[in-house]
N, C-alpha and C positions, 0 to 999 in steps of 0.2 A: 503494500500500500504506500510505502515512501516514495517510490518513483512517481505515481500519478500525482501525490500530494506536491511534490517539488514542481512538476510540470504546470500544476493549478497555480502555484505561488508565482512561477516566472511569468506565465500567462497574464495574471492580474497585474504584474510590475510593469509589463510591456503595456497593457491597455492604460495603465496610470500615467505613463510617461507623457502623452500628449496633453493630458488634463493638467498635469504639473507644469508644463511648458506654458499652456494657455493661462494658467494662473500666474506665472511670473510675468508673462506679457501683459495680462490685465492690470498687474501691480504698476507697471511702466505707464500704462494708459491713464490708470487712476491718478497717479502722482503728477503726470504731466499735463492732465486736463485742467489742474489748478495752476501749474507753474507755467506751461506754455501752451495754452489752449489752441491757439492757431495751428501749431504743428499737429496737434492731435486731430483737429478738425480736417486738415489737409489729408493727413494719412487715412483717416476713415473714409474719405471720399475717393481714395486712389485705388488703381487697379491693383496694387501691391496689396492692399488690405483684403480686397476681395479674393485673391488668390492665396492669402494666408502668409504672406510675407511680412513678418512680424519685426519688431524692433531689434531684436538680437541678430537677425540676420545681417543688417547693416551695422549695427552698433556693437556687437559683442555682447557677452553675458557678465562682464567683470563688474559693470556698475549697477549696484541694487539699492543704493540710498544717497542722500544728500552728502554723505560723508566721503563718498568715492566716485562723485561725479566726473572727476578727473580720469577715471578708468574707462568711460565710454569712448569707443573707437569713432572717429569722424571718417567715414567712408570715402575712399579716393575712387578714381576711375577703374581700378582693377576691381573693386568690389562690383561695380555695375557691370564690367566685362564679363563676369561669371555667367550671367543670363544674357546680356547683350553683346555677344562677341563680334557680331557682323558690325554693328554701329561702332564698336569700340576700334575695330581694325580700320574703318574708314576714318575716323576722327584722328587717329594717331597719324594718318597719311596726309591730313589736310592742314591748311594754313592757321585754324584755330589752335592746333596743338602746339603752334610755335609762339603764341602770343607772349608767355612769360618769358621765353628765351630772348625773344626779339627785345622786349622791354629792358631786360637786363644787360644787352648788348649795346644799347645806345650809351654813350658817354653822358648826355644831359641827364640821364635818370638818376645818376649819382651825384648830382648837384641839386636835385629837388628835395623838399620836406619828404622825410620817410613816410609819413602818415598818408601822403598823396599817391605813393607808390606800393609799398608792400601792405599799408593800411587800408588800400581798396577804395579810397574816396577821391582819387584822381585818376591817373593812367593805369594804376594797378587795379582798379574796379573792373575794368574790361579786359586789360592784358593779364589777369589772373589766369585766363584760360591756358592750358597746357599742362602735360602730365609733369610733375616736379620729382626730382630725385628725392632719396631719403635725407639726404644733407640740406637741401633746400627747405623741405618741410621741417626739419629740426631747427633751422635758422629761423624761420618765421614764427614757430612756436616759442622760441627762446625770447623773441621780441614781442611776444603777447598777440599774435595774429593767429587766431585758433581756426578760422572757418574758410579760408581759401585754399582748400585741399582737394576739391572736386570740379572739374571742368562741366561735367554733365548738367549740374544744377543751375549753371548759368541760363540755361534755356528751358530745362524742365525743372522748375524751381521746387525746393524743399518745402513739404513732403509729399506734395500731390504727384509730383514727377509726371505730369500730364503731356501726353503726346499731343493733344488738341491744344494745350497752351503754347507748346513750342512751334507748332505750326502756325500760330497767330503772327502776323508780321510785327505786332507790338513787342514780340519777344526779341526782335532784331534791334529795335528802336534805341534801347538803353545804350547801347554802345555805337551803332551806326548812325550817329547823327552828330551836328555840331561843327565845330571849327575846321577840321581837317579832313572829315568824311561824313558830309550830311547826306548820305544815302537815303536816310529816312525822308528827309525834307524833298528830296529830288523825287523819290518815288510816289509820295502822297500828292505833290503837285503835277504828276505825270497822268497821262490818260490810262495807264495801268492802275494807278492808285485810285484815280477818280471812279473808275468802274468797281473796284473792290468795295469802296465805301457805298456806292449806289446799289450793290448787290447785297451788302450788310444790311441796308435800309429797306430792302424788298423792292426796289425800283427797277432791278433786273431780275430776270428768271434765275433759278438755281444753277441751270445749264449754261448760263452766260460765261465767257472767258474773262477772268479778272485775275491776272497773274499776280502773285505774292513774291516777296523775297525768296521764301523758300521753294516755291515753284521753278524759279529760275535758277537758283544757285545751289538748290539741294533736290535736284530732280529725281523723284522716285524714292526720296528719303536718303539719298546719299549724304554721309555725314562728312565727306572729304572736303568740300567746299574750297574751289580754287579758280582763279580767274586768269584769263589769257595775259592781260597786261599787268596783273598784280597791283598792290597798292601804290608802288612807287611810279608806275606809269613808264617803266624803261624795261628794256630786254635785249637779249641777244639772238642772233648775230646783229650787227649793225646794218641800217637800211642801205639800199642800193643808191638812195639819194645822198650826193656828197654833203650838201648843207646840213640835212637832218642828222647825217653821221657826226658832223662836227659839233653841232648843237648838242646832241646826246651825249657826246663825249664831255663836254663843257659840264653838263648837269652831273654826270658820273664824278668828275673831279671835285665838284661841291658836295658831293655824297661821300667823298672819301675813298671811292672804289678805284679811281684811277689818280696817279701822281700828278698834280697839277703842272709841273714842270715837264716831266718825261712823257706823260701820259701811259706810263705802264701800269699794269694792274697792282694793286696792294693786297695787302693780307685780308682787307675786308670783302673782297671777292668770296673767299671761303666762307665767311659768316653769311653773306647774302645767300650764298648756296646752300648752306646748312640749314637756314631757317626758311627756304623756299619762298623768299620774297620777291624773286622775278624769275621769269622763264628765261633758261640760259641757253636754249636751243631752238631751232626752228620748229623741230618735231614736237617739243614741249608746249610752245605757244600754239601751234597748230591743233593740237590735241584738244586743248581748252576752247579754242575758237570753234572747232567742230562741235563740241558738246553744246556750246551755246546756240550755235546756228540749228542744231537739231531741236532744242527746246523752243526757239523763235518759231520754228516751223510748224509746230503744234498748232499755231494760229494764224501764221502768215505764210505766203509764198516764200519759198527758199530764196529766191532772187532778191526779193524786198528785203528779207532779213540780212542778206549778205550786204546789200546796198547801205542800210542803216548801221551796221557795225563798220563797215569801210569809212562811214562819214566820221564815225568816231576816231579812227586811226588818222584820218586827215586833220581833224582840229587839234588833235595831240602833236602832230607835226607842226602846226603854225604856232601853237602855245609854247612849243619847245624853243621856236626861233626867238619869241619875246623873252622868254626865260633865260636862254643863254646869251643873249645881249645884255640883260641885267647883270647876270653872273660876271661877265667879262668886265663890265664896267668897275665893279667892285674889285675883282681880281687885279686890275690895273693900279688901283688905289694901294692895294699890298705891294705890288711890284715896285711902285714909286716910292715907298715909304711914308705914304700919307696915312695909311692903317698898318699898324704893326701887329706881329703874331701874337695872339691872345694865349694865356695860359691854358694848357689843356690841348689846344689845337695842334694836330699834328704837322701842319703846313701853314705858312703865311699865305692864306687863301681863305675865302669863305667856306664855312662847314655847316651844312643843313642839319647835321645830326647833333648839334648843340642847340638846336630850336632857338628860342629867344634869349638863351643865355649866352649871347654874343659877348665874349669878354671872359668867360669861364667863371671863376668865384669872384672876381672882383666886380661888385654891383656898380661900382663908382665908374667903371670903364666900359660901360655897355656901349655898343657902336649901333646907333640907331638906323644908319643906312642899311646895316645887315639884318636888322629885324624887319625892316621893310622888304628887303629882299626875300627873308625866310616866310613871311606872309605871302608874298607873291607865289613863292613855291608850293608851300604846305597848305595853303588856304585856296587861292584863286586858281593856281594851275590845276589843282586837284578837282575844283569845281568845274572848270571848264571841260575837262575830258571825262569826268565822271558823269556829269549831267548830260552829256551827250549819249553816252551809253545806257542811261536811265531815262532817256527821252523826257527831259525837263527843260523846255525851250528857255523860261526866264532865269534859271539857274545857270544855264550854259553861257547866256550872254551877260546878263546884268551883273550876277554875283561871281561870274567867272571871267570871261575874255574882256569885259569893259573894266573890271577892276585890275586885270593884268596890265592893260595899256596905261591905266592910271598909275600903278605901281612903277612901270618903266619910266613913266615922265617924272615921277617923284625922285627915283634912283639918279637920273641923269641930272636933275637939278641939284641935288644933294651933292653929287659927285663934283659939279661946277663950283659950288660954294665951297666945298672942301678944298679943292685945289687952289682956288683964289685965296682962302684964308691961310693955307699952308705956305703959299708963295710969299704972303705978306708977313707972315711970322719970320720967315727966315730972312 
């Protein structure tokens, strides 16, 4: 009789295990319903809750009271990957995964207040995206920044982790807006955005085409997210047009990718390649262009789609002509000793990677003409070509091209004044 009794006891233990686990999880919910009610409400409305994916799956079981809250694990992308392997693989190959690496590779990052970077209330609030190493996570934790450990919840916010939420274009707005990348403003003022809002209001049928950010840039749910021209609007190989080649080389010098005197590639080429900020072969560029043409052709004739994208290429060429002329004017001020090399600058030449911190750490030595130049590049050139690709006419002209011409005029006038006063001082 002992053997059947032992089997009965074992069976009762196995049956009791889920009950004990459920009780433990109910304890988490009971406590946090008073402590963090929003989180509990989000989780209870989530697909995770409906599938029985409970607190300990993501947060571990080491934390059981207020005395050991520090033992609760904060899940990273690897935890999400356990179930969402395909999306994780796509994300790791895409540009969003390089957000944190790119941010920390920029020299200006280390001149800004830390709370704006690693504290996540400035650049770091969006550039937090990207899988971090154990060392990087430990460094953030040591500084008191506990929550920037998972890129997935940038779009699928905690604790609902909703696919529907991430498919809403507002999920993109929090980062893709403002000074240097107002894609949100461009899209909402385009015909695409206008149709989406009309459809939301019930003024268009459910079957009406109304492309969102995700439809064009994450076709079929692909989490890779990459564009042909990239954020910088530069690529290799150089174009056949000699003037455009010279202009793009000038821009690459101001980005520190080419040496301003020799024109030879610098070590930054490796950084650009590592973080996938630009397409460095014709094949890589054409692959992304073909993807976009395929998406556009879901609604438009392929020939029309191709013409529109080529119009974007053309305006970028014209914008680069204005940009290069302005860079060369400031570069000549360095060459003639009217502007001297700033602390931290690798060369006596304008450097866009320092943003408005022209002059390095010395705030009394800021170069105004270079701040105008930087705004011309990072704000107005970006708007000129990005707005063309996002079909936003007003942004392309008044917020982009017209401002670039104004910037060039100001750079020319400032340079004349600086040369006149420099000669007088001598």
